[in-house]
N, C-alpha and C positions, 0 to 999 in steps of 0.2 A: 299319145294322137290319142282322138276322141272317136267317138261311131260316125259323129257327123263326116270324119273326115274318112273314114273306112267305105263310108258309104257311097264315092264319088269316085272309089275303084271299082273297074270293070274287072271282075275275076273270071270272068268266063267258063270255062271246060271244069274250074274248080268250085262253081257253086254248087254242084250236087255235090262235092263229099263235104263241104261249109254246112249243108241243109240236114244233111244226117246226121242224127244224135249219136250215132252207135260208134263215127268217127272221132276220134279223138285229135288227131295228129296226120299230117301231111306231108311230105317226104321228097322232094325233087332233087336230083342229082345225073352226073353221069351222062351228058348229052339225052337224056328223055326217060329215064327212068321212075316211077313215079311210085313209094312205097305207103299205103298207108296203116295206121296204128287202130284197131276200134278196140271197144271193149267185147264184142267175144270172139273175134278171129285173131286178134293178137295183132302181129305185124305182116303185112302178107302185100305184095307186086301186083299194080293192074298195068294193061295195055291200055294206053292212051295217047295213041299218036297226035294229038291236037294237042296234047301240053308238051310243050318242047321250048327247047328253048328259046328261040324268036315271043315266043306267050310270055312268058315266063320273066324274058326283059319288058318286057313293055309293060308288066305288071307292078316290076321296081322301079322303071322309070315316073309310074303314073303316081307311086306310091312317094317316091321321093320331091316329086314334081309338090306335090299334095302338102306334103312335107315341111317344105320348103329347105331340105337339104340336097347333097352332092352323093351320087353315085357311080362312082367311073375306077379311072386305076389311079389316081391322089387317093380316094375315098372310096377302097373298094366293101365297105362295111354295110349294111341297112340295119337298123332295127326299127321295129314297127309295136306299138301297141295299141289298145282299147279293152274296152274295159272288159273282154269275152276274147280276144282274138291276139295273137302274137305273130310277128314273122321278123326271120331273119335270112338275108340275101346276104352272098355270098359273089363279087363280082367274079368273071371270068379272066381276069385280068392275074389273077392270083387261082382260083379254083378253075386249073389245069385243063379239067376234061370238062368244062360247061360248066353256066352261071348254078349255083345251088341255093335252094332254101328250103327251110321248113315255116312251116303255118300250123299252129299250136292253137286250140280251141278253149277256151278256160270258160264254161258255159255259167251264171248267176243260179246255179242252182243245185241243190243237192240231188246230186245222182244215187245214194243208197236210200234204203230203208228198211227196217228190219226184218218184213217179209220179205225179201230181195237178198239181205244176209244168209239168211238162215237158207231158203228153197233152193240160192243158188249158192250151199256151202261154203261161205266165204268166211263162217264160222260159226259156232255152235252154239246153240241159246244160253248153254251156263257162262260161257265168258262174253258174250254180249250183253247178259244181265250185269255181270261183272263189272264191265265198263263203264256202263252207265252209272255203274254203283260210286266208283272213283271220279268220277265226273260231278254226280252227286254231294261228292267225300269231299272235290276241290282234289283234287290230287295233280302233281307236275307230271301232264305225259307225252312222250317223246315215241315219235312212230317214226319206224327206220323201215329201211328196205330200197330196189334199188330204183332206176329210172324207169317211170312206166308202170309201176307197182301197185300207185292207187293212194300214197302216205299221203297227199291231200284232201281227196274224196274222203276219207277217214276223219283226218283233222276233222270238217266242213261236218260231217253224220256228228263226231264229238259236241263239236262246239255245238250244234240245235239241241242238244241238252241242259246247255245252263240253265241259269235259273233265267228267267224276262227279265227280273231288276239288277242283273248284275251287268256292270258295261266291261264292252268287248274293248280291248284297243288291237287292232292286225296291222301287223309292221312289213312290210313285203319290197322287195325290191323288183319283181317282176308280179303283175298283179293275178292272182289266181283264187284266192279264198270267196272274194265279193259278195261276205255275209253283212255288209251293210246295206246290198240291195234284195238279198234275201230275205233280211228281218229289217226293213224299212223302218219298223216303229219300235226296234230297238234301242240303245243307249250304244251306239259301235261308232268309233271313228274308225277310218281307215285311210294307212298312214305307208308313202311309200317313198324308198330309199333312195338317194343320189346321189351322185358324184359333190353335192354342195351339202344336205343331210344324211349322216352317216347314219350307222345300225346306234350309233352310242349318239348321236347329238342327238336321235327321237326317242332313245330309249327316255334318256334324261326327263327333254318336256315331258314324255307319255306319264311317264310316272306322275307328274304332276297333276293329268287329268284325273287322278284317281279309279286305276280304271282295277278289276277286282281281274280281268282275265287278262291277258297276252300273248298276242298268239302271232308267231315267227314262221310267216312261211319254210324257212327252211335252214339248219343250222348249215354252211359252209365255208364259214372260214373260223380263224380266230379272233373277230370280233364278234360275230353272232355265238360264239360262243359266250365270250364275256357277258353277252347285254342277255343270255339265258340266266347263266349264275346269277350275275345283277338282279334281273327278275325276280325269281326266286327266293335269292337271301333276304329281298325287300320286302316281302309279304304278298309277292301277287302269285297267282297262278298263271301258268302256260302251258301251252298246246304248240306241238312244233315237230317239224318232221329234221330227218336226217341219211344219211346213205349208210348204212351199216347190214352187215350179214346177216344178222342175230339181233335179237333184242337186247340179249346178257353183254352184247360189245359198246354197247349204246357210249356207257362213260371213257372206256379206252378211245374209240371213236374221237368221241367230243376232243380228249388228251390231244389225239393225233393233228389236230387243227389249231392248236396252240402254237402260236412262233417262239415264243417264250420256255425259257429251262427251267417253267414254276417245277416243284416235287410231283412225284406223280403222285404219292401217298394222300397227301394233303389233296389233290386236286383232286382223287377220286373219294375221297372224307366225304368234300363238298357237296359233289352229282349226288352220291346213295345217297346225303344225308338230307338233299332239297328232290333230288327227282322219285317220286313215288315208283310210278312204271312205265317201262318202257315196253313198245309195241313193233312186232317184225311180220312185215307182210309182203308175202310174195308173188308175183304173176309169174305165168305159165301157159304154155299148151299142155293143155289135160287129154291123153286119149282114152280114157275113159268117157271124159263127159265130150268127146271131141270138139271142144271151143276153148277159146283163153280162159284161164281162171283165173280167180285174186281170191287169194285166202289167208288171215292170220295165222302164222306158223310158230308165234311165240308168242308167249306174255311173261314178262319177268319183273319180278318183284326186287327195287332196290333199298339197301337199308345200311343203318350202321347199329354194329353190336352196342352195347352197355359198355367194352371196352374203346369204341368209337374205330373199332377195325369195320371197311367196308366190306359188306356182303349181299349176296343176292339170291333171290329164290325166282325158279322158274317155276311162275302157275301154270303156264299151258304150251307143252310140243308137241308140234304136231309132225310125222316123218311121211317120205312122199312115198312108203306102202300104202298110207292110208290109215296108220295106228297114230294115238296121240299118249301123251301121257300127262296127268290133270295132277296138281301138288294146292293144298290150299292156303290161302294169302297166311306170314306169319302173323304173330302176335302185335309185332312194332305195326304193321299195315293197319291192323285191326284196331288197333289205340289210335293210331293218328283218323283214320276213317272218324271212331266215336265223338272222338275231339270236334269232331266238322256236325257233328248231327245223325251221321249214317252207323246204323248199327248192324254188323254185319255177324253172325255165328263163326263161334272159331273150327265147324265142321262145316266151313261154305260151301261145299263142293259133295257137301254129303258122302265122304267117303271111308267113313268112320276110322277118322285118326284126325289127329290134331300138330299142327305144325309150329310148333316153340320159335322154330327159326334159331340163326346161327351154321349150318352146313349151307355149304353153299352147294 
């Protein structure tokens, strides 16, 4: 669905929320409840009697008409997508307390910048600069977190620091990255998977396009896991996201998505060998700041030692009491970066110690 079609829709009282850059999601359910998700307040409810079942049904039918689809008891689900907006409706024949709808805004912009990240305590300056060095050194990076934690926004920010002459291919099943629109002058191919072009089909074709970076919007299936592994094992670099409650658990989370009975040790060794960095982003309401807060809670380095044993090194870990622990990257990551032309000192964070690696 393109923007021209969306422009034909009358969003009525939803328009003010669509025009508010602070609001990212609109949820309607339960015969009149309107819930918003914003960058500063998190999730909260608003009292809007003018947004009701009749209004939402009218919007759904407008949407189905311009799309040439049906929305009724026989076809109770309706999805619509534009470059910067995604909508999902559930018909009241199966949503027994009234029509349900979720609107997600996916603007073609990068909401994050260095000053915002540091000033709003999203991360420390040391970790910010370290992650950018990892991008410069072509590390494969996977960002984890819960829904709404800001994983995709962080990936977009990191991707903005890839070199201008490095070709990027984005592979998504729902449009969220929009790097081709953010950087129209760059060599970027944006690919959307569907029931005809699967992750596997798209990846095989994309590799023939000679990309330097492959960005998968989210790893949430066995096929996506295989796409990641095939991408990085063939020499391409990836930036991607996954649902996981900590960075150090990313390899095991990827294994849990696999549908085959693949050997666990062999799988973990391959992921630890080819994925250098995992990042965990957490979103929560901060009583101290009195606003919704997103921040990096963990940065983990993955590697295999000389005996081909998968190991991890938790470089940064934040605790809810505000304390954090910091550890230098191991010799394995420093060697990888040096091969890519990025030189970091052994005592990267000036801790007065050097981490040779081995112990988790």
